C-alpha positions in Angstrom: 51.8 58.8 -59.0 53.3 55.3 -59.1 51.0 52.6 -60.7 51.2 49.0 -59.5 49.2 45.8 -59.7 49.2 43.1 -57.1 47.1 40.3 -55.7 44.9 41.4 -52.8 45.1 39.6 -49.5 42.5 39.2 -46.7 44.0 42.2 -44.9 43.5 44.4 -47.9 39.7 44.8 -47.5 40.1 48.3 -46.1 41.4 49.4 -49.5 38.2 48.3 -51.2 36.1 49.9 -48.5 37.6 53.3 -49.4 36.9 53.0 -53.1 34.1 55.2 -54.6 32.5 52.8 -57.0 29.0 54.1 -56.8 27.7 50.7 -55.9 25.4 50.5 -52.8 25.7 47.4 -50.7 28.4 45.9 -53.0 28.3 42.1 -52.5 32.1 41.7 -53.0 32.6 43.5 -49.7 30.4 41.0 -47.9 32.0 37.9 -49.4 35.6 39.3 -49.7 37.0 36.7 -47.4 35.7 33.9 -49.7 36.6 35.4 -53.1 40.2 36.3 -52.1 41.4 32.8 -51.2 40.9 29.2 -52.1 39.9 28.8 -55.8 39.4 32.6 -56.1 41.8 35.5 -56.4 41.3 39.3 -56.3 43.8 41.8 -57.8 44.1 45.5 -57.4 45.5 48.3 -59.5 47.0 51.0 -57.2 48.0 54.6 -57.7 50.6 54.9 -54.9 48.7 53.5 -51.9 45.2 54.2 -53.3 43.2 51.3 -54.8 41.6 52.5 -58.0 40.5 49.3 -59.8 39.8 45.7 -58.8 39.0 42.4 -60.5 39.5 38.7 -60.1 38.7 35.2 -61.1 37.4 31.9 -59.7 38.3 28.4 -60.9 35.4 26.0 -61.3 35.8 22.2 -61.8 39.6 22.6 -61.7 39.7 23.7 -65.4 37.3 26.6 -65.9 38.3 30.2 -65.1 35.6 32.8 -64.8 36.9 36.4 -64.8 34.9 39.1 -63.1 34.2 41.3 -60.1 35.4 44.4 -62.0 35.2 47.7 -60.1 36.8 51.0 -60.6 36.9 54.2 -58.5 34.6 56.8 -60.1 37.2 59.4 -59.7 39.6 57.6 -62.0 37.3 56.2 -64.7 38.0 56.9 -68.3 41.7 55.7 -68.0 41.1 52.1 -69.2 42.0 50.9 -65.7 39.7 47.9 -65.8 41.1 46.8 -69.2 44.7 47.2 -67.9 43.9 45.2 -64.7 41.9 42.5 -66.4 44.5 42.0 -69.1 47.1 41.4 -66.3 44.7 39.0 -64.6 44.1 37.2 -67.9 47.8 36.7 -68.3 48.0 35.3 -64.8 45.3 32.7 -65.6 47.1 31.6 -68.7 50.0 30.4 -66.6 47.7 28.2 -64.3 48.0 24.4 -64.8 45.2 22.3 -66.3 43.1 25.3 -67.3 41.2 24.6 -70.6 38.8 27.5 -70.7 38.8 31.2 -69.7 35.8 33.4 -69.9 33.5 36.0 -68.2 29.8 36.6 -67.6 28.3 40.1 -67.7 24.9 41.6 -68.2 23.9 43.0 -71.5 23.3 46.5 -70.0 26.9 46.6 -68.5 28.4 48.3 -71.5 31.7 49.1 -69.8 32.3 45.5 -68.9 31.4 44.3 -72.4 33.9 46.8 -73.8 36.6 45.3 -71.6 35.7 41.8 -72.8 36.1 42.9 -76.4 39.4 44.5 -75.7 40.6 41.2 -74.0 39.8 39.4 -77.2 37.0 37.2 -75.7 34.1 36.1 -77.8 30.5 36.2 -77.0 29.3 32.6 -76.7 25.7 32.7 -75.4 23.0 34.8 -73.9 20.8 33.7 -71.1 18.0 35.4 -69.0 18.0 34.7 -65.3 14.2 34.3 -64.8 13.3 34.4 -61.1 10.0 33.8 -59.4 8.7 32.8 -56.0 5.4 31.4 -57.3 4.8 29.7 -60.7 1.4 28.2 -59.8 -0.6 30.0 -62.4 1.6 28.4 -65.2 0.4 25.0 -64.0 -2.2 23.2 -66.1 -3.1 20.3 -63.9 -0.7 17.9 -65.4 1.0 15.1 -63.5 4.5 15.8 -62.1 7.2 14.0 -64.0 9.0 10.9 -62.7 12.3 11.4 -60.9 15.3 9.7 -62.4 17.3 7.8 -59.8 20.0 6.0 -61.8 23.1 8.0 -62.1 23.9 6.3 -65.4 20.7 7.7 -66.9 21.4 11.2 -65.5 24.8 11.0 -67.1 23.3 9.9 -70.4 21.1 12.9 -70.5 24.0 15.3 -69.9 26.1 13.5 -72.5 23.3 13.8 -75.1 22.3 17.4 -74.4 25.5 19.1 -73.4 28.8 17.1 -73.7 28.3 15.9 -77.2 27.2 19.3 -78.4 29.5 21.5 -76.3 26.4 23.5 -75.3 26.5 26.0 -72.5 25.4 24.5 -69.2 24.1 26.6 -66.3 26.5 25.2 -63.7 25.4 27.6 -60.9 23.2 30.6 -60.7 25.2 33.3 -62.5 27.8 30.8 -63.8 27.4 28.9 -67.1 30.1 27.1 -69.0 30.6 25.2 -72.2 30.1 21.6 -71.2 32.8 19.0 -71.0 33.0 15.7 -69.1 35.1 17.2 -66.3 32.4 19.8 -65.5 30.2 17.0 -64.1 31.2 14.9 -61.1 29.6 11.9 -59.4 28.7 14.2 -56.6 26.9 16.5 -59.0 24.8 13.6 -60.3 24.1 12.4 -56.8 22.9 15.8 -55.6 21.1 17.1 -58.7 17.5 15.9 -59.4 16.4 14.8 -62.9 12.8 14.4 -64.0 11.6 12.8 -67.2 8.3 13.4 -68.9 6.1 10.3 -69.6 7.4 10.0 -73.2 11.0 10.1 -71.8 12.0 12.6 -74.5 12.3 15.6 -72.2 14.2 16.1 -68.9 14.1 18.7 -66.2 17.1 19.3 -64.0 16.8 20.9 -60.6 19.5 21.7 -58.0 19.9 23.7 -54.8 21.9 26.9 -55.0 22.6 29.7 -52.6 23.4 33.3 -53.6 22.6 35.3 -50.5 19.3 33.4 -50.4 18.2 29.9 -51.5 17.1 29.1 -55.0 15.8 26.1 -56.8 18.1 26.3 -59.9 16.2 24.9 -62.9 17.5 23.8 -66.2 15.3 22.9 -69.2 16.7 22.8 -72.7 13.6 23.0 -75.0 11.4 25.9 -76.2 8.1 24.1 -75.4 7.7 25.5 -71.9 4.0 25.9 -72.3 3.1 22.7 -74.1 4.7 20.0 -71.9 2.0 18.8 -69.4 3.4 18.5 -65.9 6.5 20.6 -66.5 5.5 23.5 -64.1 4.0 21.1 -61.7 7.3 19.3 -61.4 9.1 22.6 -60.7 6.6 23.5 -58.0 7.0 20.0 -56.5 10.8 20.4 -56.4 10.4 23.9 -55.0 8.3 22.5 -52.1 10.8 19.7 -51.4 13.6 22.3 -51.2 11.6 24.6 -48.9 11.2 21.7 -46.5 14.9 20.9 -46.6 16.2 24.5 -46.1 13.3 25.6 -43.9 12.6 28.7 -45.9 10.8 29.7 -49.2 13.3 29.4 -52.1 12.6 31.2 -55.3 12.8 29.4 -58.7 15.7 30.5 -60.9 15.6 29.2 -64.4 18.1 30.2 -67.1 16.2 30.9 -70.3 17.4 31.4 -73.9 15.9 34.3 -75.9 13.6 31.9 -77.7 12.3 30.5 -74.4 11.7 34.0 -73.1 9.7 34.7 -76.2 7.5 31.6 -75.6 6.4 32.8 -72.1 2.9 34.3 -71.8 2.5 38.1 -71.3 1.4 37.6 -67.7 4.4 35.3 -66.7 5.5 35.5 -63.1 9.2 36.0 -63.7 11.5 38.8 -63.0 13.7 39.2 -66.2 16.6 41.6 -65.6 19.1 42.4 -68.3 20.3 39.1 -69.9 23.7 37.7 -69.2 26.3 37.4 -71.9 28.9 34.6 -71.6 32.2 35.4 -73.1 35.0 33.0 -73.6 38.0 31.8 -75.5 35.6 30.1 -77.9 37.5 26.8 -78.1 35.8 23.5 -77.8 36.7 21.7 -74.5 37.6 18.0 -74.6 
């Protein structure tokens, strides 16, 4: 059999549909037209004319590359196909202009994907739990909702202090977190995202609209004191209600939590906590 690797085009969807990946209702089939063009690319490893492994990347903020969407045909697993393909894709991304960071995000329980990341020489940078809930009312304590920040300069100052100066990982979208740099944040981001300060102005809550097959209120909070800040959960509920009115449906709350934050939650917390996400990357500090 002849082995070859090439970029997949829109008309190549039928090759993916014939793969036996063992994944029911695979999302990449639904969004293939989006992830195979624009800022995204998909590649395939073929044996003759049979597609046996796929993978790809997406560029965010013109300088961040996120590798992913790895799939291999069950009938050909055990041959390091994903490693071969992703190494080829990594080499392609290294030739792209203006790229300063390359990484990947995979769940802790995805042992095969983690093994590929190790073989590619990527370093584990962070671990985040995607905590999802449709109703957080019983975490509220009757506190007053926090004040909304309207000045973009103040929003930018919070991001500068918490993320850019430290190079901390910022949950840019649901599923996609990146080491922070100035170029990750645009004026449009600051205009669209909501910031809320506590009365002492020493804490900030960031909320934004996201859509991953359904609407979410994506919430970002950087401290471990989730249960000792009056009004924190009331502010999230208020923002959730505002978004539900805007999108005319009931969005769930998605908050990315560190292991320490997860440990601080009560036993009866309302969140779904699937296997945490591990962010891998080149490890270098962006400027």
